[in-house]
Structures are given as C-alpha cells and as structure tokens.
C-alpha positions as a printed Julia matrix, in Angstrom:
181×3 Matrix{Float64}:
   0.0    0.0     0.0
   2.93   2.31    0.66
   3.87   2.27   -3.03
   0.3    3.28   -3.91
   0.58   6.24   -1.55
   3.75   7.45   -3.27
   1.81   8.64   -6.32
  -0.66  10.56   -4.14
   0.29  14.11   -3.23
  -0.06  14.52    0.54
   0.99  17.77    2.17
   1.66  17.54    5.91
   0.4   19.94    8.58
   2.42  23.01    9.54
   1.25  25.71   11.96
  -2.45  26.38   11.3
  -2.29  26.16    7.52
  -4.72  23.25    7.33
  -6.82  25.06    4.69
  -3.74  25.57    2.52
  -2.72  21.93    2.95
  -6.23  20.61    2.32
  -6.55  22.64   -0.9
  -3.17  21.42   -2.2
  -4.13  17.86   -1.25
  -7.51  18.3    -2.95
  -5.86  19.56   -6.16
  -3.1   16.93   -5.8
  -0.45  19.53   -6.5
   2.27  21.22   -4.49
   1.66  24.97   -4.51
  -1.69  24.74   -6.27
  -2.32  27.36   -3.6
   0.32  29.21   -1.6
   0.22  31.23    1.56
   0.57  34.36   -0.58
  -2.33  33.38   -2.86
  -4.65  32.66    0.09
  -3.57  35.87    1.83
  -4.45  37.71   -1.38
  -7.89  36.09   -1.46
  -8.43  37.08    2.18
  -7.38  40.69    1.48
  -9.74  40.92   -1.53
 -12.57  39.73    0.7
 -11.82  42.54    3.17
 -11.67  45.16    0.42
 -15.02  43.99   -0.93
 -16.71  44.11    2.48
 -18.74  47.33    2.85
 -18.95  46.78    6.61
 -15.23  46.28    7.14
 -13.98  47.26   10.55
 -11.55  50.1    11.08
  -7.87  49.4    11.56
  -6.51  48.6    15.04
  -3.03  47.48   16.17
  -4.41  43.91   16.33
  -5.32  44.16   12.63
  -1.71  43.4    11.68
  -2.07  39.84   12.98
  -5.78  39.08   13.42
  -7.31  39.8    10.05
 -11.01  39.25    9.37
 -10.52  36.07    7.35
  -7.23  34.68    8.68
  -4.46  34.96   11.22
  -1.48  36.42    9.36
   1.09  34.66   11.56
  -0.26  31.13   11.76
  -2.71  30.89    8.87
  -6.08  29.62   10.08
  -8.15  30.77    7.1
 -11.95  30.8     7.25
 -14.7   29.4     5.03
 -14.91  32.61    3.0
 -11.31  32.17    1.84
 -11.99  28.52    0.95
 -15.04  29.37   -1.16
 -13.44  32.36   -2.91
 -10.23  30.43   -3.65
 -12.14  27.48   -5.13
 -14.51  29.68   -7.13
 -11.43  31.44   -8.51
 -10.42  28.04   -9.93
 -13.8   27.37  -11.52
 -15.13  25.19   -8.71
 -18.5   25.31   -6.99
 -18.77  24.71   -3.26
 -21.98  23.17   -1.96
 -22.59  23.02    1.76
 -24.05  19.58    2.58
 -27.1   19.83    4.82
 -26.04  17.89    7.9
 -29.65  16.95    8.63
 -29.41  14.65    5.62
 -27.14  11.66    6.0
 -24.1   11.2     3.82
 -26.13   8.65    1.89
 -27.73  11.63    0.12
 -24.34  12.58   -1.39
 -23.82  11.23   -4.91
 -20.2   10.1    -4.68
 -20.33   8.98   -8.31
 -21.34  12.44   -9.58
 -18.99  13.13  -12.49
 -18.7   16.78  -11.47
 -17.64  16.0    -7.88
 -13.96  16.89   -7.56
 -13.75  16.06   -3.86
 -14.99  16.88   -0.41
 -13.64  19.27    2.19
 -14.67  18.81    5.8
 -14.3   21.2     8.69
 -14.1   19.72   12.17
 -13.79  21.19   15.65
 -10.51  20.46   17.42
  -9.27  20.88   20.95
  -5.56  21.13   21.64
  -3.41  21.7    24.68
  -5.66  19.73   27.09
  -8.76  21.44   25.72
  -7.5   24.98   26.37
  -7.31  25.85   22.65
 -10.42  25.33   20.54
 -10.34  25.81   16.82
 -11.55  24.27   13.57
  -9.61  22.15   11.14
  -9.86  21.51    7.36
  -9.49  18.06    5.76
  -9.68  17.06    2.08
 -11.23  13.8     0.89
 -10.79  12.85   -2.74
 -11.18   9.99   -5.17
  -7.91   9.23   -6.94
  -7.79   6.53   -9.62
 -11.16   5.22   -8.43
 -10.2    5.03   -4.74
 -11.33   7.48   -2.05
  -8.68   8.85    0.33
  -8.74  10.85    3.53
  -5.96  13.37    2.86
  -5.88  14.81    6.4
  -2.59  16.72    6.69
  -2.19  15.48   10.28
  -1.93  11.88    9.04
   1.49  10.44    8.23
   0.13   9.2     4.89
  -3.18   9.3     3.0
  -5.78   6.97    4.49
  -7.53   4.73    1.99
 -11.28   4.53    2.39
 -12.3    1.06    1.19
 -15.49   1.99   -0.65
 -18.31   4.54   -0.87
 -19.87   3.01    2.25
 -16.76   3.8     4.28
 -16.65   7.34    2.84
 -20.26   7.87    3.94
 -19.54   6.43    7.4
 -16.61   8.85    7.74
 -18.76  11.81    6.64
 -21.62  10.81    8.96
 -19.12  10.61   11.82
 -17.84  14.11   10.96
 -21.38  15.56   10.96
 -22.32  13.79   14.19
 -19.34  15.45   15.88
 -20.25  19.03   14.86
 -18.31  18.89   11.6
 -19.33  20.37    8.3
 -19.18  18.77    4.86
 -18.58  20.79    1.7
 -18.82  19.26   -1.75
 -16.4   20.68   -4.3
 -17.64  20.38   -7.86
 -16.22  21.24  -11.23
 -18.24  23.73  -13.26
 -20.92  22.14  -15.37
 -19.83  22.77  -18.96
 -22.94  21.8   -20.86
C-alpha cells in the first residue's frame, strides 16, 4: 500500500495552515495554492466588504478572514479560492445523511470537511480543514495530520466517515467542477 501512496500528493500539517494543505491535497499539486495566494484572497474579501472594521493594532495579525502569523483561514477564503479556480462549493445539509451525497457524480472533484478540534488539554479550541478525494477510483482521507493518505475502502466507508464528521459538529462541503454543458 505504501507504493500506492507514493503517487498521491499529501501535504503535511504546519502551523495552522490546514486550509492551505487541504486545498493542495484536494488539487493533488504542491503549490496549487500558496500562503501568498490565500492571503491575497483574504485581502480581496476585506476590500469587498462594505462593513469592514476600522484598523486597530491587532489588525496586523488578526485579520477578518485569517491569522497572518499562523494561517487559520476561514470558510470565505476557501469558497473564494475554489470559485477562482472554476469550482463550486456546496454546503451539505447535515440533517441529511451522507447517503444523500452522490459520490459517483462526475462533477464531484472532492470533499472538504471542517471539524472542531481541541488542543493543549482542551484549552485551545479551533476548527480544522481536511480534504477527501477519489484518486484513480479510490477514495482517500488526505488529512494533513496523518502520516500518509488513508484509503477509504469503498463509498460506504466514505459515507460512514462523513456521517461521523457531521455527528461530531463537523461540516461537509462538496467541491464540484463547473458544469460545462
């Protein structure tokens, strides 16, 4: 299985750049997105916000859509970055089970999940991004905290994983290619 994993791009976690890592893992390409490109997306979002807050000394580090030191980008950056690449992001209604997700949809590029995390004995609460993608007919959990991609045996296991995420206050976002009809 290790040789199979060698052909799969898997970026490992660093600081709080889980969104950056999950996007590169989703696109299966080093530097498909960079810190600079996501920072640029975040800055454009601020410029386009008519209700943007005034500048404070904390604004240098704690920006509206990310932390400029550690990363930690929000959902707005994810959606804008993916739309900039011709993708559509669809928020899966957690009240519906994962069985309602068509994993064989030809337009489905992959899935990004957002889960709550507690670190440092529960003193630090945050959220964390993970990419899930089908590569050569096999679904993989491309969590950047894992040492290697985790193979999900079949669509049933993918749905079990997604149902687990939702049942633990996680969110599921479907990433689709534009429909070019």
